[in-house]
C-alpha positions as CSV (number, residue, x, y, z in Angstrom):
1,M,-15.3,3.4,12.0
2,P,-12.9,1.4,9.5
3,I,-9.2,1.5,10.2
4,Y,-8.6,2.2,6.4
5,P,-10.5,5.0,4.6
6,P,-12.5,3.6,1.5
7,R,-10.7,4.2,-1.8
8,N,-11.9,5.3,-5.1
9,S,-9.1,3.0,-6.9
10,P,-8.3,-0.4,-6.4
11,T,-4.6,0.3,-5.1
12,R,-3.8,-2.9,-3.4
13,K,-4.7,-4.7,-6.6
14,I,-2.4,-2.5,-8.8
15,E,0.4,-3.0,-6.2
16,I,-0.1,-6.8,-6.4
17,F,0.0,-7.0,-10.0
18,N,3.1,-4.7,-10.3
19,K,4.9,-6.9,-7.9
20,K,4.0,-10.0,-10.0
21,A,4.9,-8.6,-13.4
22,N,8.1,-7.4,-12.0
23,E,8.9,-11.1,-10.4
24,L,8.2,-12.1,-14.0
25,N,10.3,-9.7,-15.6
26,R,13.0,-10.7,-13.3
27,E,12.5,-14.3,-14.2
28,V,12.5,-13.7,-17.9
29,S,15.9,-11.8,-17.7
30,K,17.4,-14.9,-16.0
31,G,16.9,-16.9,-19.2
32,K,14.3,-19.2,-18.1
33,N,12.3,-21.0,-20.4
34,L,8.5,-20.8,-21.0
35,T,7.7,-24.0,-19.2
36,D,9.5,-22.6,-16.1
37,L,7.6,-19.3,-16.3
38,S,4.3,-20.8,-16.4
39,S,3.4,-20.5,-12.8
40,K,4.8,-16.9,-12.7
41,I,2.6,-16.1,-15.9
42,E,-0.6,-17.7,-14.6
43,K,-0.1,-15.5,-11.3
44,V,0.1,-12.3,-13.4
45,R,-2.9,-13.5,-15.3
46,T,-4.9,-13.9,-12.0
47,A,-3.6,-10.6,-10.6
48,Y,-4.5,-8.7,-13.7
49,L,-7.9,-10.3,-13.8
50,N,-8.3,-9.6,-10.3
51,L,-7.4,-5.8,-10.9
52,L,-10.0,-5.8,-13.7
53,K,-12.7,-7.1,-11.6
54,A,-12.1,-4.6,-8.7
55,R,-12.1,-1.8,-11.4
56,L,-15.5,-3.1,-12.8
57,K,-16.7,-3.4,-9.2
58,L,-15.8,0.5,-8.7
59,L,-17.7,1.3,-11.7
60,E,-20.8,-0.2,-10.5
61,N,-20.8,2.2,-7.6
62,Y,-20.9,5.1,-9.7
63,T,-23.8,4.4,-12.2
64,E,-26.0,7.2,-11.3
65,K,-23.5,9.6,-11.8
66,D,-22.6,9.1,-15.4
67,E,-23.4,11.8,-17.6
68,N,-21.9,11.0,-20.8
69,N,-21.9,7.0,-20.6
70,R,-18.1,7.3,-19.7
71,N,-18.7,4.5,-17.3
72,E,-20.3,2.2,-19.9
73,L,-17.4,2.9,-22.2
74,L,-15.1,1.8,-19.4
75,K,-16.9,-1.3,-18.4
76,K,-16.8,-2.3,-22.1
77,K,-13.0,-1.7,-22.3
78,Y,-12.4,-3.7,-19.0
79,R,-14.7,-6.5,-20.2
80,T,-12.8,-6.8,-23.6
81,E,-9.6,-6.5,-21.7
82,K,-10.9,-9.5,-19.4
83,T,-11.5,-11.9,-22.3
84,Q,-8.1,-10.9,-24.0
85,W,-6.4,-11.8,-20.8
86,E,-8.5,-15.1,-19.9
87,N,-7.9,-16.4,-23.5
88,A,-4.2,-15.4,-24.1
89,T,-1.6,-18.0,-24.2
90,H,1.6,-17.7,-22.0
91,K,3.4,-16.1,-24.9
92,G,0.5,-13.8,-25.5
93,I,0.7,-12.6,-22.1
94,L,4.5,-11.9,-22.4
95,D,3.4,-9.7,-25.4
96,L,0.8,-7.9,-23.6
97,L,3.2,-7.1,-20.9
98,D,5.8,-5.9,-23.6
99,I,8.4,-8.4,-22.1
100,S,10.5,-9.8,-24.9
101,F,11.3,-13.5,-24.4
């Protein structure tokens, strides 16, 4: 029997993303320039892409229970968000997070 019960949401991935986003927000508030923030921005991008990947993986488990194509709509939404985050520039990621630079 596992130590931790199985989850229906990617709780740990959400915590990691929020932590990385808060770290980035702190660095921006300190007045760092965009080149100094590039590594933090990439960590936020990776954390969010991992979160989307986990959400998509969870949806695969519930395909037979989908009655009104809700899962398909969520999959489409997550895939478009994934391409948006993959193609976003560093300034674009700050805009997606509503962090004023």
